[in-house]
PyMOL commands that place a pseudoatom at each C-alpha (Angstrom):
pseudoatom trace, name=CA, resn=MET, resi=1, chain=A, elem=C, hetatm=0, pos=[-107.196, -2.437, -83.812]
pseudoatom trace, name=CA, resn=ALA, resi=2, chain=A, elem=C, hetatm=0, pos=[-103.055, -3.434, -82.714]
pseudoatom trace, name=CA, resn=GLU, resi=3, chain=A, elem=C, hetatm=0, pos=[-102.948, -6.313, -79.939]
pseudoatom trace, name=CA, resn=GLU, resi=4, chain=A, elem=C, hetatm=0, pos=[-101.961, -4.738, -76.927]
pseudoatom trace, name=CA, resn=PRO, resi=5, chain=A, elem=C, hetatm=0, pos=[-98.230, -5.752, -75.577]
pseudoatom trace, name=CA, resn=GLN, resi=6, chain=A, elem=C, hetatm=0, pos=[-98.506, -8.150, -72.363]
pseudoatom trace, name=CA, resn=ALA, resi=7, chain=A, elem=C, hetatm=0, pos=[-96.176, -6.561, -69.575]
pseudoatom trace, name=CA, resn=PRO, resi=8, chain=A, elem=C, hetatm=0, pos=[-92.544, -8.052, -68.895]
pseudoatom trace, name=CA, resn=PRO, resi=9, chain=A, elem=C, hetatm=0, pos=[-92.253, -10.672, -66.525]
pseudoatom trace, name=CA, resn=SER, resi=10, chain=A, elem=C, hetatm=0, pos=[-91.587, -9.655, -63.235]
pseudoatom trace, name=CA, resn=THR, resi=11, chain=A, elem=C, hetatm=0, pos=[-88.745, -9.336, -60.708]
pseudoatom trace, name=CA, resn=ARG, resi=12, chain=A, elem=C, hetatm=0, pos=[-89.565, -11.055, -57.519]
pseudoatom trace, name=CA, resn=LEU, resi=13, chain=A, elem=C, hetatm=0, pos=[-88.000, -10.117, -54.546]
pseudoatom trace, name=CA, resn=GLY, resi=14, chain=A, elem=C, hetatm=0, pos=[-87.233, -12.813, -52.299]
pseudoatom trace, name=CA, resn=GLU, resi=15, chain=A, elem=C, hetatm=0, pos=[-87.896, -15.480, -55.002]
pseudoatom trace, name=CA, resn=GLU, resi=16, chain=A, elem=C, hetatm=0, pos=[-84.260, -17.081, -54.369]
pseudoatom trace, name=CA, resn=THR, resi=17, chain=A, elem=C, hetatm=0, pos=[-85.619, -17.902, -50.469]
pseudoatom trace, name=CA, resn=GLY, resi=18, chain=A, elem=C, hetatm=0, pos=[-89.269, -17.883, -51.237]
pseudoatom trace, name=CA, resn=GLU, resi=19, chain=A, elem=C, hetatm=0, pos=[-89.806, -14.503, -48.723]
pseudoatom trace, name=CA, resn=HIS, resi=20, chain=A, elem=C, hetatm=0, pos=[-92.876, -12.615, -50.148]
pseudoatom trace, name=CA, resn=ASP, resi=21, chain=A, elem=C, hetatm=0, pos=[-94.751, -9.938, -48.176]
pseudoatom trace, name=CA, resn=ASP, resi=22, chain=A, elem=C, hetatm=0, pos=[-98.240, -9.289, -48.756]
pseudoatom trace, name=CA, resn=GLY, resi=23, chain=A, elem=C, hetatm=0, pos=[-97.908, -5.996, -50.206]
pseudoatom trace, name=CA, resn=LEU, resi=24, chain=A, elem=C, hetatm=0, pos=[-95.618, -7.625, -52.761]
pseudoatom trace, name=CA, resn=SER, resi=25, chain=A, elem=C, hetatm=0, pos=[-97.555, -10.612, -53.469]
pseudoatom trace, name=CA, resn=ALA, resi=26, chain=A, elem=C, hetatm=0, pos=[-100.710, -8.189, -54.117]
pseudoatom trace, name=CA, resn=PHE, resi=27, chain=A, elem=C, hetatm=0, pos=[-98.640, -6.210, -56.383]
pseudoatom trace, name=CA, resn=VAL, resi=28, chain=A, elem=C, hetatm=0, pos=[-97.072, -8.763, -58.545]
pseudoatom trace, name=CA, resn=GLY, resi=29, chain=A, elem=C, hetatm=0, pos=[-100.771, -9.997, -58.620]
pseudoatom trace, name=CA, resn=VAL, resi=30, chain=A, elem=C, hetatm=0, pos=[-102.183, -6.699, -60.448]
pseudoatom trace, name=CA, resn=ARG, resi=31, chain=A, elem=C, hetatm=0, pos=[-99.178, -6.002, -62.373]
pseudoatom trace, name=CA, resn=PRO, resi=32, chain=A, elem=C, hetatm=0, pos=[-100.336, -6.907, -65.472]
pseudoatom trace, name=CA, resn=ARG, resi=33, chain=A, elem=C, hetatm=0, pos=[-104.056, -5.013, -65.368]
pseudoatom trace, name=CA, resn=LEU, resi=34, chain=A, elem=C, hetatm=0, pos=[-101.921, -2.019, -64.346]
pseudoatom trace, name=CA, resn=PHE, resi=35, chain=A, elem=C, hetatm=0, pos=[-99.643, -2.643, -66.945]
pseudoatom trace, name=CA, resn=GLY, resi=36, chain=A, elem=C, hetatm=0, pos=[-102.706, -2.850, -69.142]
pseudoatom trace, name=CA, resn=ILE, resi=37, chain=A, elem=C, hetatm=0, pos=[-104.354, -0.003, -68.019]
pseudoatom trace, name=CA, resn=ALA, resi=38, chain=A, elem=C, hetatm=0, pos=[-101.793, 2.400, -68.478]
pseudoatom trace, name=CA, resn=TYR, resi=39, chain=A, elem=C, hetatm=0, pos=[-101.188, 0.857, -72.116]
pseudoatom trace, name=CA, resn=ARG, resi=40, chain=A, elem=C, hetatm=0, pos=[-104.337, 1.806, -72.982]
pseudoatom trace, name=CA, resn=MET, resi=41, chain=A, elem=C, hetatm=0, pos=[-103.930, 5.315, -71.283]
pseudoatom trace, name=CA, resn=LEU, resi=42, chain=A, elem=C, hetatm=0, pos=[-100.125, 6.340, -72.319]
pseudoatom trace, name=CA, resn=GLY, resi=43, chain=A, elem=C, hetatm=0, pos=[-99.674, 4.187, -76.030]
pseudoatom trace, name=CA, resn=SER, resi=44, chain=A, elem=C, hetatm=0, pos=[-96.584, 3.420, -75.319]
pseudoatom trace, name=CA, resn=ALA, resi=45, chain=A, elem=C, hetatm=0, pos=[-95.411, 0.411, -73.698]
pseudoatom trace, name=CA, resn=ALA, resi=46, chain=A, elem=C, hetatm=0, pos=[-91.689, 1.766, -72.354]
pseudoatom trace, name=CA, resn=GLU, resi=47, chain=A, elem=C, hetatm=0, pos=[-93.658, 4.411, -70.776]
pseudoatom trace, name=CA, resn=SER, resi=48, chain=A, elem=C, hetatm=0, pos=[-96.614, 2.250, -69.065]
pseudoatom trace, name=CA, resn=GLU, resi=49, chain=A, elem=C, hetatm=0, pos=[-93.709, -0.092, -67.761]
pseudoatom trace, name=CA, resn=ASP, resi=50, chain=A, elem=C, hetatm=0, pos=[-92.227, 3.196, -66.140]
pseudoatom trace, name=CA, resn=VAL, resi=51, chain=A, elem=C, hetatm=0, pos=[-95.399, 3.937, -64.634]
pseudoatom trace, name=CA, resn=VAL, resi=52, chain=A, elem=C, hetatm=0, pos=[-96.325, 0.171, -63.170]
pseudoatom trace, name=CA, resn=GLN, resi=53, chain=A, elem=C, hetatm=0, pos=[-92.933, 0.661, -61.573]
pseudoatom trace, name=CA, resn=ALA, resi=54, chain=A, elem=C, hetatm=0, pos=[-93.248, 3.909, -60.078]
pseudoatom trace, name=CA, resn=PHE, resi=55, chain=A, elem=C, hetatm=0, pos=[-96.583, 2.627, -58.585]
pseudoatom trace, name=CA, resn=GLY, resi=56, chain=A, elem=C, hetatm=0, pos=[-94.643, -0.728, -57.673]
pseudoatom trace, name=CA, resn=CYS, resi=57, chain=A, elem=C, hetatm=0, pos=[-91.820, 1.819, -55.614]
pseudoatom trace, name=CA, resn=GLY, resi=58, chain=A, elem=C, hetatm=0, pos=[-94.518, 3.525, -53.949]
pseudoatom trace, name=CA, resn=GLY, resi=59, chain=A, elem=C, hetatm=0, pos=[-93.733, 6.791, -56.178]
pseudoatom trace, name=CA, resn=SER, resi=60, chain=A, elem=C, hetatm=0, pos=[-96.743, 9.032, -56.420]
pseudoatom trace, name=CA, resn=LEU, resi=61, chain=A, elem=C, hetatm=0, pos=[-98.039, 10.168, -59.655]
pseudoatom trace, name=CA, resn=ARG, resi=62, chain=A, elem=C, hetatm=0, pos=[-99.545, 13.420, -59.944]
pseudoatom trace, name=CA, resn=ILE, resi=63, chain=A, elem=C, hetatm=0, pos=[-101.823, 14.435, -62.954]
pseudoatom trace, name=CA, resn=GLY, resi=64, chain=A, elem=C, hetatm=0, pos=[-102.185, 17.562, -64.206]
pseudoatom trace, name=CA, resn=SER, resi=65, chain=A, elem=C, hetatm=0, pos=[-100.741, 20.745, -62.932]
pseudoatom trace, name=CA, resn=GLY, resi=66, chain=A, elem=C, hetatm=0, pos=[-101.015, 22.809, -59.675]
for i in range(1, 66): cmd.bond("trace and resi %d" % i, "trace and resi %d" % (i + 1))
show_as sticks, trace
zoom trace
């Protein structure tokens, strides 16, 4: 089985000033795991990154129709 790609480094808001809110810190902490789960489901690093970004931006994802 092929090795799973690593999540790209995240861009951390407030990195220059050291300001992070709790939600952002939590997201940054689980981002690699979310990427891994999405990659195993989708099989595409690009699509997985899109899903993680949508999740991090507070977007909602719907599976299926209806």
